[in-house]
GUSE-977910 format. One line per 10 residues: number of its first residue (from 1); for each residue y, x, z of C-alpha. Coordinates in steps of 0.1 Angstrom, whole numbers. Example, Ala and Ser with C-alpha at 12.3 -4.5 7.8 and 13.67 -1.06 7.14 Angstrom:
BEGIN
1) -45:123:78; -11:137:71
This chain:
BEGIN
1) 1019:1663:905; 992:1676:881; 971:1688:910; 967:1652:922; 948:1641:891; 924:1671:888; 896:1653:907; 890:1648:945; 897:1676:968; 872:1688:994
11) 878:1673:1028; 886:1706:1043; 916:1709:1019; 931:1676:1029; 957:1672:1056; 941:1666:1090; 969:1644:1103; 990:1617:1087; 1022:1636:1094; 1009:1665:1073
21) 1005:1644:1041; 1030:1649:1013; 1036:1635:978; 1018:1665:964; 990:1665:989; 983:1628:999; 953:1612:1014; 930:1593:991; 926:1556:999; 890:1562:1010
31) 902:1586:1036; 928:1562:1049; 903:1534:1051; 878:1556:1069; 905:1567:1094; 914:1531:1100; 877:1524:1106; 873:1553:1130; 904:1542:1149; 893:1506:1152
41) 858:1517:1162; 873:1531:1194; 889:1498:1203; 871:1480:1232; 853:1446:1228; 872:1415:1239; 870:1378:1243; 894:1359:1221; 902:1322:1221; 912:1298:1193
51) 903:1268:1171; 878:1269:1143; 895:1259:1110; 868:1271:1087; 831:1278:1093; 802:1289:1071; 768:1293:1088; 747:1284:1058; 729:1318:1057; 707:1328:1086
61) 715:1365:1083; 753:1363:1085; 781:1338:1090; 819:1336:1089; 846:1317:1108; 883:1315:1104; 898:1312:1139; 933:1299:1144; 956:1305:1174; 960:1274:1195
71) 998:1276:1194; 1009:1299:1166; 1003:1299:1129; 981:1330:1131; 945:1332:1120; 918:1359:1121; 885:1362:1103; 854:1364:1124; 820:1375:1112; 786:1378:1128
81) 750:1384:1121; 717:1367:1129; 721:1363:1167; 757:1351:1163; 747:1326:1135; 720:1311:1158; 747:1306:1185; 774:1292:1161; 753:1269:1138; 761:1237:1158
91) 799:1243:1159; 822:1223:1137; 857:1226:1122; 883:1217:1148; 863:1230:1178; 881:1252:1203; 861:1282:1212; 860:1316:1229; 844:1344:1209; 833:1379:1221
101) 832:1408:1198; 848:1439:1185; 874:1446:1158; 859:1460:1126; 872:1475:1094; 853:1469:1061; 859:1502:1045; 854:1491:1009; 883:1467:1011; 901:1482:1042
111) 900:1447:1056; 902:1440:1093; 879:1414:1109; 864:1406:1142; 827:1412:1145; 814:1387:1170; 782:1386:1190; 788:1355:1212; 806:1322:1209; 812:1294:1234
121) 829:1260:1233; 858:1254:1257; 863:1220:1272; 866:1188:1252; 902:1194:1244; 897:1205:1208; 922:1192:1182; 898:1166:1168; 893:1152:1203; 930:1152:1209
131) 936:1134:1176; 909:1109:1185; 926:1103:1218; 959:1098:1201; 943:1074:1176; 930:1053:1204; 963:1053:1222; 983:1043:1191; 957:1017:1181; 960:1001:1216
141) 998:999:1210; 992:979:1178; 1006:1005:1154; 975:1002:1131; 973:963:1131; 971:945:1098; 1001:923:1109; 1023:954:1107; 1014:962:1071; 1040:955:1044
151) 1028:943:1009; 1037:967:981; 1061:954:954; 1043:944:922; 1070:960:899; 1089:987:918; 1120:1001:901; 1125:1031:924; 1099:1052:942; 1106:1076:971
161) 1084:1106:971; 1079:1131:1000; 1060:1163:990; 1062:1200:991; 1086:1218:967; 1069:1227:934; 1037:1211:946; 1010:1199:923; 1010:1166:941; 1046:1159:929
171) 1036:1165:893; 1005:1144:897; 1024:1114:911; 1054:1115:887; 1033:1122:856; 1008:1094:863; 1035:1069:873; 1055:1076:841; 1023:1071:820; 1016:1038:836
181) 1052:1024:842; 1079:1044:824; 1107:1022:837; 1105:1035:872; 1128:1061:888; 1122:1086:916; 1140:1099:947; 1122:1130:957; 1126:1147:991; 1109:1181:995
191) 1094:1189:1030; 1070:1212:1047; 1036:1197:1044; 1019:1220:1068; 1028:1242:1098; 1051:1234:1127; 1080:1223:1105; 1058:1197:1088; 1062:1168:1113; 1101:1169:1117
201) 1105:1173:1079; 1082:1144:1071; 1098:1121:1098; 1133:1129:1086; 1123:1122:1050; 1106:1089:1058; 1137:1077:1078; 1161:1088:1050; 1141:1070:1022; 1136:1039:1044
211) 1174:1036:1049; 1180:1039:1011; 1183:1003:997; 1173:1015:962; 1139:1027:973; 1112:1000:968; 1082:1020:980; 1076:1054:996; 1047:1078:988; 1039:1107:1012
221) 1018:1131:990; 1000:1163:997; 970:1180:980; 938:1188:997; 935:1214:1024; 916:1224:1056; 917:1204:1088; 943:1229:1100; 965:1224:1069; 966:1186:1073
231) 971:1185:1111; 1008:1178:1108; 1001:1143:1093; 983:1133:1125; 1014:1141:1146; 1024:1113:1169; 1060:1113:1156; 1049:1111:1120; 1026:1082:1128; 1053:1063:1147
241) 1078:1069:1119; 1053:1056:1094; 1045:1025:1114; 1082:1018:1120; 1091:1021:1083; 1103:988:1068; 1099:1000:1032; 1062:998:1020; 1047:1033:1025; 1017:1048:1009
251) 998:1079:1023; 983:1102:997; 974:1132:1019; 944:1154:1010; 914:1144:990; 892:1113:993; 872:1127:1023; 903:1138:1042; 916:1115:1069; 947:1118:1090
261) 964:1094:1114; 992:1086:1089; 965:1069:1067; 960:1044:1095; 997:1037:1100; 1007:1035:1064; 1007:1002:1045; 982:1016:1019; 960:1047:1019; 954:1064:986
271) 926:1089:982; 947:1114:962; 983:1116:949; 970:1105:915; 954:1075:931; 987:1067:948; 1004:1066:914; 979:1042:901; 983:1019:931; 1021:1017:934
281) 1028:1007:898; 1010:985:873; 997:998:840; 1022:988:813; 993:985:787; 974:961:810; 1007:941:816; 1012:938:778; 976:926:774; 982:901:802
291) 1014:889:786; 997:887:752; 968:868:767; 992:845:785; 1012:838:753; 980:831:734; 968:808:762; 1002:790:763; 1002:785:725; 966:772:727
301) 976:748:754; 1008:736:736; 989:732:704; 961:713:721; 987:691:738; 1005:684:705; 972:676:688; 963:653:716; 996:634:714; 992:632:676
311) 958:616:680; 972:592:705; 1001:582:681; 977:579:652; 955:557:674; 984:535:684; 996:533:647; 962:522:635; 959:494:660; 961:458:646
321) 991:451:669; 1011:475:648; 995:471:614; 997:433:617; 1023:425:643; 1019:388:640; 985:391:656; 1003:399:688; 1019:364:687; 987:345:678
331) 973:342:713; 1007:331:726; 1011:306:698; 977:292:705; 986:290:742; 1018:271:734; 1001:247:709; 973:240:734; 999:235:761; 1019:211:740
341) 988:192:731; 977:190:767; 1012:180:777; 1013:153:750; 980:140:760; 990:141:797; 1023:123:791; 1006:96:769; 980:90:796; 1008:88:822
351) 1028:63:800; 997:42:793; 988:41:830; 1024:31:838; 1024:4:811; 992:-11:825; 1006:-11:859; 1038:-28:847; 1018:-54:829; 997:-60:860
361) 1028:-63:881; 1044:-85:855; 1014:-108:854; 1015:-109:892; 1052:-117:893; 1047:-143:866; 1019:-159:884; 1039:-160:917; 1073:-169:902; 1087:-205:908
371) 1092:-208:871; 1054:-207:866; 1052:-236:891; 1079:-255:873; 1062:-248:840; 1031:-266:853; 1052:-298:859; 1065:-293:894; 1101:-295:905; 1121:-277:931
381) 1142:-301:954; 1174:-287:969; 1198:-303:994; 1234:-305:987; 1239:-272:1005; 1214:-255:982; 1185:-252:1006; 1151:-259:992; 1138:-291:1007; 1102:-288:1019
391) 1100:-316:1045; 1108:-353:1038; 1120:-357:1073; 1151:-336:1066; 1163:-362:1041; 1183:-393:1049; 1190:-422:1027; 1219:-415:1005; 1217:-376:1006; 1224:-360:974
401) 1195:-340:960; 1191:-316:931; 1158:-315:913; 1152:-283:892; 1126:-289:865; 1110:-266:840; 1139:-271:818; 1172:-282:834; 1179:-300:866; 1185:-336:878
411) 1210:-348:905; 1199:-379:924; 1205:-397:957; 1177:-404:981; 1170:-440:988; 1146:-434:1017; 1124:-407:1032; 1087:-411:1038; 1077:-388:1066; 1042:-373:1066
421) 1019:-396:1081
């Protein structure tokens, strides 16, 4: 083994073939890397097809692309120089392309890449276009309508959290929620948040938490990533499960500039998992301030109400009607006295008028009574049957007559009658 560490051997002393190497006489890494390079150099050029998930064409002299297989979770690094950069500068993340080039080994890192010299866009069926078509379809079905949104509870007691196991998003949500509202509890379901297993995992987690009566609100959380990493959250099944969820659901996928279709179907979109924590629970300190302010306002209002009632009572107590109650009766007493006086005057006037009337009637009766005539020296002559005699022709000689005088009466017999003539 000591011979290995005595400096590099000349190339003619190294094994020519890999099968000739031994533990005592190995190939240096540089030789392996160069042999890889020489082998790859003999590979022919090829056209390859895939989707751009990362692209960097900021330098005019060289550019880099990460190309993803359209069906498998397999990617390859593509690099190119000035002519390639000129062709690729207008391409964007999500574009489906075909690229021509040759495999290449970078000897210093023994890293395989694909050195490209041509790039072309294929069709309009890239993932972004497909997602946009899906968005239009689901929007037409009303899945994104505001009428379907459910209002978040103001004070949730249990939060359902969907995230990757041991993910930073989980810690961000739980830590920030506990800082703001310590009384809340969590039900966490770990799921794949990228790759082909992401959609079924997320759908199952949403449905499980939605069926749990203890869960007040659901958060779907994932940290930032490339367009490729977040593609699972634009899956049609995930979007439909989100829209059908009866429990309020918050999407917190990616960073502020990242958008997926789950954001449109959720009841609330948070820019980050930390932002989701701030939106689903109130701040306990702010709530205490609100309670303190409300208590202070209540005390001020009660105090002002009591002070106002005291002023009213004091005002009532200082009124003459209470300090000198008899003054309340004075107007009524004056009214009664005036009424009695007016009644007395009215009755006196009525009696006087009646007395005058009686006197007048008495005078009339007196003037018209037979007695007045008798008083003047006249007499009333009546026949024996009591009739007043007013014609001499009705008397015969010898008839008995009664003569009523002013005082007393005289009975006489008629000697003769002198008719009017």
